[in-house]
C-alpha positions in Angstrom: 27.4 4.1 -93.9 27.2 7.9 -93.4 26.7 9.3 -90.0 23.7 11.5 -89.4 24.0 14.9 -88.1 22.7 13.8 -84.7 25.3 11.0 -84.5 28.1 13.3 -85.5 27.1 15.6 -82.6 26.9 12.8 -80.0 30.4 11.6 -81.2 31.9 15.2 -81.0 30.3 15.5 -77.4 31.9 12.0 -76.4 35.4 13.2 -77.7 35.0 16.4 -75.6 34.2 14.2 -72.5 37.3 12.2 -72.7 40.1 13.6 -70.6 43.1 12.5 -72.4 45.4 14.3 -69.9 44.2 11.9 -67.2 45.7 9.0 -69.4 49.2 10.4 -69.3 50.3 7.7 -66.7 49.0 5.1 -69.3 50.8 6.6 -72.0 54.1 6.8 -70.2 53.6 3.2 -68.9 53.2 1.9 -72.5 56.2 4.0 -73.6 58.2 2.7 -70.7 57.4 -0.9 -71.3 58.2 -0.6 -75.0 61.5 1.1 -74.2 62.5 -1.3 -71.7 61.8 -4.3 -73.8 63.5 -2.7 -76.8 66.7 -1.7 -74.9 66.9 -5.2 -73.2 66.8 -6.7 -76.7 69.4 -4.3 -78.1 71.8 -5.0 -75.3 71.4 -8.8 -75.1 70.8 -9.6 -78.9 71.6 -6.4 -80.6 70.5 -6.0 -84.3 71.1 -8.3 -87.2 73.2 -6.4 -89.8 72.8 -7.1 -93.4 75.8 -7.4 -95.8 75.4 -3.6 -96.4 77.2 -3.0 -93.0 79.2 -6.3 -92.6 80.3 -7.0 -96.2 80.1 -10.2 -97.6 77.9 -12.1 -100.2 74.3 -12.9 -100.2 73.0 -15.7 -102.4 69.1 -16.4 -102.8 68.7 -19.8 -104.3 65.6 -21.9 -105.2 65.9 -25.4 -104.2 64.0 -28.6 -104.7 64.8 -31.9 -103.0 65.3 -35.2 -104.8 62.8 -38.0 -104.5 62.8 -39.2 -100.9 65.0 -36.2 -99.7 64.5 -33.1 -97.6 65.5 -29.4 -97.9 66.4 -27.8 -94.6 69.2 -25.7 -93.0 71.1 -28.9 -92.1 71.1 -30.6 -95.5 72.0 -27.2 -97.2 74.9 -26.7 -94.7 76.2 -30.2 -95.1 76.2 -29.9 -98.9 78.2 -26.6 -98.8 80.5 -28.1 -96.2 81.4 -31.0 -98.4 82.7 -28.4 -101.1 84.3 -26.3 -98.5 82.0 -23.3 -99.0 82.2 -21.2 -95.9 78.8 -20.1 -94.7 78.0 -17.5 -92.2 74.1 -18.1 -92.0 71.4 -19.9 -93.9 67.8 -18.6 -93.7 64.4 -19.5 -95.3 63.1 -16.8 -97.6 59.6 -18.4 -98.4 58.6 -21.5 -100.3 61.6 -23.5 -101.8 63.8 -20.2 -101.4 66.8 -19.9 -99.2 69.1 -16.9 -98.2 72.9 -18.0 -97.8 75.3 -15.5 -96.4 79.0 -16.2 -97.1 82.2 -14.3 -97.0 82.9 -12.4 -100.2 84.7 -14.5 -102.7 85.1 -14.4 -106.5 82.5 -16.7 -108.1 80.8 -17.8 -104.7 77.4 -17.6 -106.3 78.6 -20.3 -108.9 80.3 -22.4 -106.2 77.2 -22.3 -104.0 75.0 -23.3 -107.1 77.3 -26.1 -108.2 77.6 -27.6 -104.6 73.9 -27.6 -104.0 73.1 -28.9 -107.4 74.7 -32.2 -106.6 72.4 -32.6 -103.5 69.2 -31.3 -104.7 67.2 -31.7 -107.9 67.0 -28.1 -108.6 69.4 -25.4 -107.5 68.7 -22.0 -109.2 70.2 -18.7 -108.0 67.6 -16.1 -108.1 69.5 -13.1 -106.5 73.2 -12.4 -105.7 74.5 -9.4 -103.8 78.0 -8.7 -102.8 79.6 -5.7 -100.9 83.2 -5.2 -99.5 83.9 -4.8 -95.8 85.3 -1.4 -96.4 82.2 -0.1 -97.9 80.1 -1.5 -95.2 82.2 0.2 -92.6 81.9 3.5 -94.4 78.1 3.1 -94.8 77.7 2.5 -91.1 79.9 5.6 -90.1 78.0 7.9 -92.5 74.7 6.4 -91.0 75.6 7.6 -87.5 77.0 10.9 -88.8 73.8 11.7 -90.6 71.6 10.8 -87.6 73.8 13.1 -85.4 73.9 16.0 -87.8 70.2 15.8 -88.2 69.7 15.8 -84.4 72.0 18.8 -84.0 70.2 20.6 -87.0 66.8 20.1 -85.3 68.0 21.2 -81.9 69.5 24.4 -83.5 66.6 25.2 -85.6 64.1 24.7 -82.7 66.0 26.7 -80.4 66.3 29.6 -82.8 62.7 29.3 -84.0 61.1 29.3 -80.5 63.8 31.2 -78.7 64.8 28.5 -76.3 66.9 25.3 -76.1 64.5 23.3 -74.1 62.2 22.9 -77.2 65.0 21.6 -79.2 66.1 19.2 -76.5 62.4 17.9 -76.2 62.4 17.4 -79.9 65.7 15.5 -79.9 64.5 13.3 -76.9 61.3 12.4 -78.8 63.6 11.5 -81.8 65.8 9.3 -79.6 62.6 7.7 -78.0 61.1 6.7 -81.3 64.6 5.5 -82.6 65.0 3.1 -79.6 61.5 1.9 -80.1 62.0 1.1 -83.8 65.4 -0.3 -83.1 64.3 -2.4 -80.3 61.4 -3.8 -82.4 63.9 -4.8 -85.1 66.2 -6.3 -82.7 63.3 -8.6 -81.5 62.4 -9.3 -85.2 66.0 -10.0 -85.9 66.4 -12.5 -83.0 63.2 -14.3 -83.5 62.5 -14.1 -87.3 65.9 -13.3 -88.8 65.0 -9.6 -89.9 68.0 -7.9 -91.0 68.9 -4.1 -90.7 70.2 -2.8 -94.2 70.4 0.6 -96.0 66.7 0.7 -96.6 66.0 0.4 -92.9 68.2 3.5 -92.3 66.2 5.5 -94.9 63.0 4.4 -93.1 64.5 5.3 -89.7 65.5 8.8 -90.9 62.0 9.3 -92.5 60.6 8.4 -89.1 62.7 10.8 -87.4 61.6 13.6 -89.7 58.1 12.9 -88.9 58.8 12.9 -85.2 59.8 16.6 -85.7 57.0 17.7 -88.2 54.1 16.3 -86.2 
């Protein structure tokens, strides 16, 4: 429904009457609470790294139980343990789908499928990823290097463009603030819901950092 000219005028007048500067303590309070919770979560629980950083294998498999049976983390771990398949973690990925993280080994996806096929009526691998630990460490180091380099670049550019280092420092502080909020949120999601930080997360984080500066 379109607003009439009179309604628009009242809306504009209302916006002019709101003194957003007076709400600065509220903004800082919300920001401080978010930072405190996020930093606490990062210190205590950290983030949950995906195999992009740790190295290893990720098997997504669709399972269906036999008549009278049940599919849960315990039964899956037991079935894999019987076949001496070393498992790092098991996580539900939706209806009848499970994510199984293991150490990298040749043919691990087949080993997982065979082990679970004996326990369940259906065991079908729908996704398989594997990455070496050396590549994971390299990606992690390049991630920190990229974030550090972008921060330094912004600091130098703003200092040159506006003739003072304080503006660059403020821009970098804003980036650090937003980074901690996002990292803290994913730390909480990782602890309570198993969310993992992977290469796509790094891309999203760098995008957020760029918007912090452009806005």
